[in-house]
N, C-alpha and C positions, 0 to 999 in steps of 0.2 A: 350392744350398746354404745357401742367405741363405732365399732364402721357407724354407724347413722350420725356420729357429730360429726364425724369425720368427711362424709357425705353430705352433710349441712356445709361443711367449713369451706370445701371443692366445692360445692356448687355457689356461695357466695361469692369466691376467687372471677369461678365463669360468669356471672350476673354483672358484677363490674365490668368487662373487657367486654359484654354486648352492652351495656349501661352505655358506653363510652361511643362504642359507633350507631346506640341509639338504633339495635333494630337486632334481630332473631340471626344472628349467626350462623352459615350449613357450615356442617364439614368443612369442606374446604376453603371456605373464605375462615372459617377459624383456624385452620394448618399452615395459612400464607400470614397468617401475619405474624407466626414467628417468635415474637418474645413474647409469651402466655405465660400468665404464674401456673398452669398444670396445661403438663403436654397431655395431647390426644390420646396418648397410650396409657396413660394416668385416666382419664377421663373413660377407659374401655375398662380399664382393669373393677372402677368403683361402679359403675356403671351401668357396664354390659355395651352397647350401643350408643352412638349418642342422641337416638328419639327417646331413646329410655330414660338420657339424660334430661333432657326437651321436658317430658312426661311429669317428671319426677320436680321439674322446678313450676312447669302449672301448677302441681297438686302442694307443695311444700312453700310455693315466694309467689303466691297468685298475685304480690301488689308488686311484683317486677315484671315479673310475666306482661304483666297488664303494660305497664310502664314502658315496656320493649318490643311488645308487641304491633305488627303490621298494621295501621289504621286502613280501613277501608275509602275507595278513593271519590270523595263526594260528585253523584251523580249532576254533570249541569245541566239546569234548569233550560226547559227549550227557549230559544228565543225570541220574545215576541215580532208573531206576524205584523206587518206594517198593511197600514188602513190602503184598501181599494182606491186606486185613482176611480175621479168622479169624469164619466167618459163624456167628450163633446161632443156633440152634437151637430156637422157641415153645415153652416147656412151656404 
């Protein structure tokens, strides 16, 4: 039970970092930040891999994950077609 509480606490710290950056960080982006509250090695010890940690976040903290997951780009509506010009008949 203690390990589960520790995972939750670690997940909260990671979620704060991702919320600050307003996106789901990849493993390389997270490591490149340098000063983070939980080192990548500790994340591996708790969750086994980065993907497992993200899956754990999706299941246990859906509200946080919804706030940071990438939003799909809106599809642009087609531009209105210009009305055809009336043909002029030469006299």
